N, C-alpha and C positions, 0 to 999 in steps of 0.2 A: 117673661113678664116678671118684673120685680114686685115682691110683696112688701108693701109699705104700710107700717103702722103709724097711727096718729093719736096723740093725747093732747087735749087742750083746744076744745071747740068753742073758743070765745069769739069776740068781734073780729080779731085778726086771724085766729087759727081756723075757724070754720071755712072761710073762703079759700084759704090755703089748702085745706083738706079737699074741698070740692075740686080745686084745680088738679090735684093729684088723682082723685077718683075719676075725673072726666078725661084723663090721659090714658096712656098705655100701661098704667100700673094698677096692681090689684090692691085696693085700699081696704085696710082693716082698722077699726077704731075701738077705743074704750072710752066711756064717758062716766064720770062720777055720778052725774044725774041723767037719767034716761031722756028727760025733756031736752037736753042739749042736742040730741040727735036731730031735732027738728031743723036745725040750722043747715044740715046737709041733705035735707029731703030732696029726692029726685036724683041724687048722685049714687052710682053703684058703690056699695061698700058692704063689708061684713062686720058685724058687731061681735066683739070678744066679751065673754062673760066676766073676765078678770084680767088684771094686768099680766099675770103669769101666762094666761092663755094667749094674750096678744103678743107678748114677748117671744114666746116659743114658736109663733107662726110666721114671723116677719123676717125679711132680710135687712130692712132699714126701718128704724123707729124714729119718727119725728116728734119732738116735744115742743109745744108752744104754750108754755106755762108762765105764771106771773113773775116768778123770781127763782133764785137759786134754792130757796128753802123748799119749794115744791119738788125740785129734783132730788134734794136730800131726802125728802119724805119717801119718794119712790124707791130710793136705795136703802134707806134705813128701816122703813116700816112696811113697805109693800113688796119687798123681796124681788125687785126688778131684775137684779143681777142673776138670780137663780133661774129665771126663765129664758134669758137670752142665750142664743146659740153662739159658740165661737165662730168668728168670721163675719158676724153681723155688725151693723153700724148704728150708733145712736147719735142723733143730731139735736142739739139744743138751739132752738130758734128764738128763745127769750133773751132778754138783756140782763147780764149779771156781772159778777166780779171776775176779772181775768184770772187772778190767782186761784179763786175757788173753782173755776172751770178747769184749770190745770190739774187740780186735785181730783175732780170728777174723772178727767181723762185717765189718770193713773189707776183709779179704781176699776174702770172699764177694761183698760189694757191688761190688768192682772187676770181677767177672765177671757182674754182673747177677743175682746170686742173693741172695735175702733170707735173713737169719740170725736165729733166735730162740734165746735162752738160756732154757730152760724146765725147770729142775730140779724134781723132784717130792719130796713128803713122804709117807711111809707105808710105804716099804720093800717087801720081797717080799710080806708079808701084805696090804698095801694094794693092791698091784698085782693080786694074785690075787682080791681082793674087788672090784676095780675101783672103789676109793674113794680113790684118790690125790688129793692137792692139787697142782696144777700152777701154779708161779709163772712168768709169762712176761715176758721183756724183749725188746723189739724193735719193729719197725714195726707199727702197729696194724692196717693192712690185712692184713699177713701173719698176724698173730695171728687175726684174724677168719676168714681162709681156713682156718687149721689148727684152730680151736676145735672143730669137729665131730669131728675126729680125736682131740683130747685128751679130749673128752667120753666116748669109748668106754672109757677106763680111769680117769677122774677123777670124784670127787664134786664138786670145785670147781676152776674154772680162773679165775685172776686175772691180768689184764694190769697189770704194775707200772710200765711206762714204757719207756725206750729200752733197747737192748742193754746188758747188765750188771746191770740192776736185778733180773732174775730170780735171778741168783746172789747178789746182796746180800740179797735177801729170804730165800733158803734159808739163808744163813749166819746171819742174825739169828734165824731159826727154830731153827737148831741151838744157838745160844747159849742160847735159852730152854729148849730140851729139856734141856740139861745142867745149867743152873742149877736147873730144876725137879727134876732127879734129886738134886741136893744136898739140896733141901728134903725129898724123900721119904726119903733115906738118914738124915738127921738125925732125922726123926720115927720111923723104924723102929728105930733104935738105942735111943731112949728107950722106945718101946713094948716092946721086947724086955726091957729092964732092969726094966720094971714088970710083967713076966710077963703081958702082954696077949696074948690069942689072936690071932696075926698074921693067919691066913686070915679069921677073922671080922671083924677090924678092916678089912682091905682090902675085904671085901664091903660093910661098912657105909659106908666112905668112897667107894666107887665111885659111889654115887648121892647123895653129900653135897657140900657146898661145898668140901671138901678134896680132891676127886677130881682126878687128873691123868693124862695119857696115860702118863707114865713109871711112875707107881705101878702102874697096871694092866698094864703090859708086863712087870714083874718076875716072872720064873718062868713067864711065858706065852709071849710073843714072845721075850723075852730069858731064856734058860735058863742054868743054871750052866755048862754045857759050852761055850756060845758067848760068855759074858760076858767072859772075858779078851781074846778077839780084838776084840770090840766096844769094850772099854775103850781099847785102843790106837788104834782108829779115832776114838773120841770125842776123845781127847787131840789127835790130829792136826787134827780138825775145829775145835776151839775155837781152836787156834793159827792156823789158816787164817782163821777169823773175825777174830781180833785183828789179823793182818797186813793184811787187807783194810780194816779200819776205820782203822788207823794210816795206811795209804797215802792215805786221804782226809782226813787231818788231824784225826781224832777219836781220843780216848783210850778204848780198850775197858775199861780200869780194872777195877773191881770185878766187872763181868759176866764178863770173861775169868777172873778168879781164882775166882769161884764156879763157873763152868763147868768149870774144871780140877778143882776139888774134887769136883764131881759125877761127873766121869769117874773120878776116883780111888776114888770110893765104890761104883762099880757092882758089882764082884765081891762085896763084903761085903753090899750091899743085897739082891742076888739070893739069896745064901746065907741071909740072915735069913728071907726069904719062903719059901724052899724048905725051911726047917726044918733047915738044916745048920750053923747058927751057934748060939752060946750067948751069953748076956749077957756072960759073962766075956771071950769072944773078941772081942766087939764093943768092950768097954772097952779091951782090949789094943790093938786096931787103931787106935782113936781116939787112944790115948796115943802110939802110934808116929807118927801123922800130925800130932801137935802139938795 
């Protein structure tokens, strides 16, 4: 039985941890706030009193944190490296900078610890359904060792190459997500002006060649109340993608611009699907955006 540690019991991390704990793995967790443990109530797990205690007990440590700064904090201020045993594996399931993750990998390797950058796609709903896609960068042997763990919450696990390639893949995925959102928003604006029945249209397209994840997510997973917050995150994500691409000597060009336009269209697109928009409002918003 593999002893698996988990840090990051948020909306996405908690159901991932539950999937691990309900499988043939021995789940150990540490939480900054004890109330976070309520999210995995009913799942077999052991609570560690400190990060050092958790690190020393596990074979594989999964991190599902907000960004790279949280991992840097574990390394620089919470002495994570001092607790890990040589031969263990640390996995970063968050989305971050490919170059920064290469640097993390080097720090872990110096202590005899393998590091995988393995961001996931599917968000909280995918984690709860255990249908995430996991993009893995790092040593193939470490990937093979961890794949049965990833399988507990993933529909698909893909090894992309060395450390950093998992993050590159996630950023490329995000660029496609937001450019697809731009396509959906453009289509919805036109459909609304034509007085097409929007719910019926989406039902028809959902099983047609025009189907897309983003179109199906509007007013279901992405509701009007959360759209403004997600919009700001999307803008940040597409710039993160562009910066990573430029750092490797490639121009993100039109894909960045279309992704930004998609992010900027999110609130309006959700409103159209929710029936809270009018063709006139759509035209006005389009005019303001140029």
